[in-house]
Every structure is written in C-alpha cells, then in structure tokens.
C-alpha positions in Angstrom: -125.4 9.6 -57.9 -122.8 11.8 -59.5 -123.5 14.4 -62.2 -120.6 15.2 -64.5 -120.9 18.0 -67.1 -118.6 18.9 -70.0 -118.7 22.3 -71.7 -116.4 24.1 -74.2 -116.6 27.7 -72.8 -115.3 29.5 -75.9 -113.7 31.8 -73.3 -114.4 31.7 -69.5 -114.9 35.5 -69.4 -117.5 35.3 -72.2 -119.3 32.3 -70.7 -119.6 33.9 -67.3 -121.1 37.0 -68.8 -123.7 34.8 -70.5 -124.8 33.2 -67.2 -122.5 30.2 -66.6 -122.5 30.6 -62.8 -126.3 30.9 -62.6 -126.6 27.8 -64.8 -124.3 25.9 -62.5 -126.3 27.0 -59.4 -129.5 25.7 -61.1 -128.2 22.4 -62.4 -125.7 21.7 -59.6 -123.3 19.2 -61.2 -120.8 17.5 -58.9 -118.0 18.3 -61.4 -117.7 20.5 -64.5 -115.0 19.9 -67.1 -114.3 23.0 -69.2 -112.4 23.5 -72.4 -111.2 26.6 -74.3 -110.8 28.6 -71.1 -108.9 31.2 -73.2 -107.2 32.8 -70.2 -104.1 32.6 -68.1 -103.6 32.3 -64.3 -103.7 36.0 -63.6 -107.0 36.3 -65.5 -108.6 33.6 -63.3 -107.1 34.7 -60.0 -109.7 36.4 -57.8 -112.5 35.9 -60.3 -113.0 32.3 -61.5 -111.1 30.0 -59.1 -114.5 29.0 -57.8 -117.9 29.0 -59.5 -121.2 28.1 -57.7 -119.4 26.4 -54.9 -117.1 24.3 -57.2 -113.4 24.6 -56.8 -111.5 25.0 -60.1 -108.2 23.5 -61.3 -106.6 24.5 -64.6 -104.1 23.8 -67.3 -103.5 27.1 -69.1 -101.9 27.4 -72.6 -98.7 29.3 -72.9 -100.2 31.4 -75.7 -102.5 34.1 -74.3 -106.2 33.9 -75.1 -105.9 30.3 -76.5 -107.1 26.9 -75.5 -106.8 25.9 -71.8 -108.8 23.4 -69.9 -110.1 23.0 -66.3 -112.2 21.0 -63.9 -114.5 22.4 -61.3 -115.4 20.0 -58.5 -117.2 19.6 -55.2 -114.7 16.9 -54.1 -111.1 17.6 -53.3 -108.8 15.5 -55.6 -106.0 13.4 -54.1 -103.8 14.5 -57.0 -103.8 16.9 -60.0 -101.9 16.1 -63.2 -101.3 19.0 -65.6 -100.6 17.8 -69.1 -100.1 14.2 -70.4 -96.4 14.3 -71.2 -96.3 15.8 -74.7 -94.0 18.9 -75.0 -95.9 20.1 -78.0 -99.4 19.8 -76.8 -98.9 20.4 -73.1 -97.8 23.9 -74.1 -101.2 24.3 -75.6 -103.1 23.6 -72.4 -105.1 20.5 -73.5 -105.1 18.0 -70.6 -106.0 18.2 -66.9 -106.5 15.0 -64.8 -107.9 15.1 -61.3 -107.4 11.9 -59.4 -109.7 10.7 -56.6 -107.9 7.7 -55.0 -109.1 5.8 -52.0 -107.8 2.6 -50.4 -110.2 0.7 -52.5 -110.4 2.5 -55.8 -108.4 4.6 -58.3 -110.6 7.0 -60.3 -109.9 10.1 -62.5 -111.8 12.8 -64.2 -110.1 14.3 -67.2 -110.9 17.5 -69.1 -109.3 17.4 -72.6 -109.5 19.6 -75.6 -108.4 18.0 -78.9 -106.9 20.2 -81.6 -109.0 21.4 -84.5 -107.6 21.1 -88.0 -110.2 23.3 -89.6 -107.8 26.3 -90.1 -105.6 24.5 -92.6 -103.3 21.6 -93.4 -100.6 22.6 -90.8 -103.1 22.3 -87.9 -104.6 19.1 -89.3 -101.2 17.6 -89.3 -100.8 18.8 -85.7 -104.1 17.1 -84.9 -102.9 13.8 -86.2 -99.7 14.1 -84.1 -101.9 14.7 -81.1 -104.0 11.7 -81.8 -100.9 9.5 -82.3 -99.4 10.6 -79.0 -102.7 10.6 -77.0 -103.8 7.1 -77.9 -101.0 5.2 -76.0 -101.4 7.6 -73.1 -105.1 6.6 -72.7 -104.2 2.9 -73.2 -101.6 3.0 -70.4 -103.9 5.0 -68.1 -106.8 2.5 -68.6 -104.5 -0.3 -67.5 -103.9 1.5 -64.2 -107.2 3.2 -63.2 -110.8 3.9 -64.0 -111.5 7.3 -65.6 -114.0 9.5 -67.5 -112.5 11.8 -70.1 -114.8 14.7 -70.9 -114.1 17.2 -73.6 -114.3 18.7 -77.0 -112.9 15.9 -79.1 -113.3 17.8 -82.4 -114.4 14.6 -84.1 -117.8 13.5 -85.2 -117.5 9.8 -85.1 -120.4 8.5 -87.2 -122.7 9.9 -89.9 -125.5 10.3 -87.2 -123.1 12.7 -85.3 -123.6 15.6 -87.7 -126.3 17.1 -89.8 -124.6 17.4 -93.1 -122.3 14.3 -93.2 -122.3 14.0 -97.0 -121.0 17.6 -97.4 -118.3 17.2 -94.7 -116.5 14.0 -95.7 -113.5 16.0 -96.7 -113.5 18.4 -93.8 -111.6 18.3 -90.5 -113.7 16.7 -87.8 -115.1 14.1 -90.1 -112.1 12.8 -92.0 -111.7 9.1 -92.3 -108.4 9.0 -90.3 -110.0 10.9 -87.4 -113.1 8.7 -87.4 -110.9 5.5 -87.6 -109.0 6.8 -84.5 -112.2 7.0 -82.6 -113.3 3.6 -83.7 -110.0 2.1 -82.6 -110.4 3.8 -79.2 -113.8 2.3 -78.7 -113.2 -1.2 -80.2 -109.5 -2.1 -79.6 -108.8 0.1 -76.5 -112.2 -0.7 -75.0 -113.3 2.8 -74.1 -117.0 3.6 -74.0 -118.7 6.6 -75.7 -121.2 7.1 -72.9 -123.7 9.2 -74.8 -123.9 6.5 -77.5 -124.3 3.9 -74.9 -127.4 5.7 -73.7 -128.6 7.0 -77.1 -127.3 4.6 -79.8 -129.4 6.1 -82.6 -130.1 9.8 -81.7 -129.3 12.3 -84.4 -130.5 15.9 -84.1 -130.8 15.7 -80.3 -127.1 14.6 -80.0 -125.5 17.8 -81.5 -123.4 19.9 -79.1 -121.8 22.4 -81.4 -123.1 24.8 -84.1 -121.2 27.0 -86.5 -121.7 30.8 -86.1 -122.2 31.0 -89.8 -125.6 31.3 -91.4 -128.5 29.9 -89.4 -126.8 26.8 -88.2 -128.1 27.0 -84.6 -131.6 28.0 -85.6 -131.8 25.2 -88.1 -130.0 22.8 -85.8 -127.3 22.1 -88.4 -124.9 20.8 -85.7 -122.1 18.4 -84.9 -121.6 16.1 -81.9 -118.1 17.1 -80.8 -118.4 16.9 -77.0 -118.0 13.5 -75.3 -117.8 11.5 -72.1 -115.3 8.7 -72.9 -115.2 6.3 -70.0 -113.6 3.0 -68.9 -116.3 0.2 -69.0 -116.7 0.0 -65.2 -117.5 3.7 -64.9 -119.6 3.8 -68.1 -121.8 1.0 -66.8 -123.0 3.4 -64.1 -124.3 5.9 -66.6 -128.0 6.4 -66.0 -129.3 9.6 -67.6 -128.0 12.4 -69.8 -128.9 15.9 -71.0 -127.7 18.1 -73.8 -128.6 21.6 -72.8 -129.0 23.1 -76.3 -131.1 26.0 -75.2 -128.4 27.3 -72.9 -126.4 29.7 -75.0 -123.4 29.9 -72.8 -121.1 29.4 -75.8 -121.2 27.9 -79.3 -121.2 24.5 -77.5 -124.0 23.0 -75.4 -123.3 21.6 -71.9 -123.4 17.8 -71.9 -124.3 16.2 -68.6 -124.4 12.5 -67.5 -125.7 11.2 -64.2 -123.7 8.2 -63.0 -124.6 5.7 -60.3 -121.3 6.0 -58.4 -119.5 8.6 -56.3 -115.9 9.7 -55.8 -116.1 9.0 -52.0 
C-alpha cells in the first residue's frame, strides 16, 4: 500500500510553524506533494530539505516568496524533472516530476500548482495559456508512462465541487472554459479524478480550500481545488481517501489517497 498526500502549504515556513512535521509523523504518508512553497533554495537549505524522514525535492519560482512546488518522498527517485518545458510557467515554479523507473514499470509522481486568475484579467489570461500548454504535455506523458499528478488545480470542476456554485459562475476557478478543460482531460485524454472515482457524489466533505474572508471555514463554504489526477492503471489501485479539514496547516486541507501499489 502507498499513501500519497497533496497539500498547498501557503508558505512552507508558515505551515511548519503550524505543525506540518508533527502531522507528517502522525499520518506517515509515503510521499507528500506540496504547492505554494513560497521560498527559494537558500530558505530551504538546512531547514526543510527533509521533514519527518521524507526527502524533499523542489521547483522554486524565480520570484521571491511566490509559488514553488515540491515532493517529499521515502523512496529515492530514478530521475527528477524540474519544469515541463514552458519558459513562462517554469519560471513560476509550477511543476516537479519524480520518476520511479524499474525494469518492469515507469511511474511518476508530479506536484503541480496551476495559476489562479482571481487577481484580474491579466492573470486569468495567463491561466488559459498555462492550460493550453499543459494539456499536450500531459497527453504526451500519458503515452509514455503511468503517473499521478497531485496539486492545487485552482479549478472546481462540477457544481458539487463548491458550496456557492450559483454565485461563482463568473469567477475564476469555476469559469466555463476552465471546467471544459477539466472535462476534456478526463474524457478525451482519459485521466482519472481519483477523489471522484471514490466519492462520486460527495459535496461538503469534498472541499479542500476555504477563503479567509468572513466565516468561510467555520461555515464550510469551500471549494474542491486540490486533486489527484492519475492514469487509469494507477487510479484503479485507489482504495481509501481522507480530506483532513480539521488540520489548519494552511488555507487548504491535506488530501490523502491510499493506493494498492508501490514504487518498488
């Protein structure tokens, strides 16, 4: 069995002060994909290279205190790929792929952080450029190997994926073009939304992010923005899941899935 967790940290320094390492020691995932590290290599050196016995690998953004992704793992990867080949978005630290290849299998764990368009039209257009460039990358990767992509996708795919879907139809994260991209990824590209495979109708229990405004967390006015997106073979091994809403490590909740496979 293999436990894989995804968590948007909203800053690694912040999350560690809120008990991230103790949480990892308690729940003991085999790998942890993190997003919004919000740090550079010198900030991590000597402090966050390892957490609870897990070795960390990172893709830092060029801009200080911004974006950045990582993967902490118990298993040494056979290869580490930083970025997916986009000059614009690789500079923002949005993609890290760890490969675990053996003579009989090729598997990857990917941590990805999709852009948010909530700050305005310019960033929304950037988000669309990211989606346009990222789709063919995933398609090509799927033809070569099995993988699970974990991350903050910044898209609520269906109406059941956010509390106030009627009021958010014109807001970034729930726009028709974004949702259509996700539908295309699942239908035409054949990727699997692992949480929805296990919980096809869950609503309130599915949320992984809550705004800091008002009483969103207390009232569970949330969004499902964090995903495990897997190739069918790996998705078929998904057995159980957990959304750790009560763990206030950031404004996102850790999302864990237990799979009936290993990287050995």
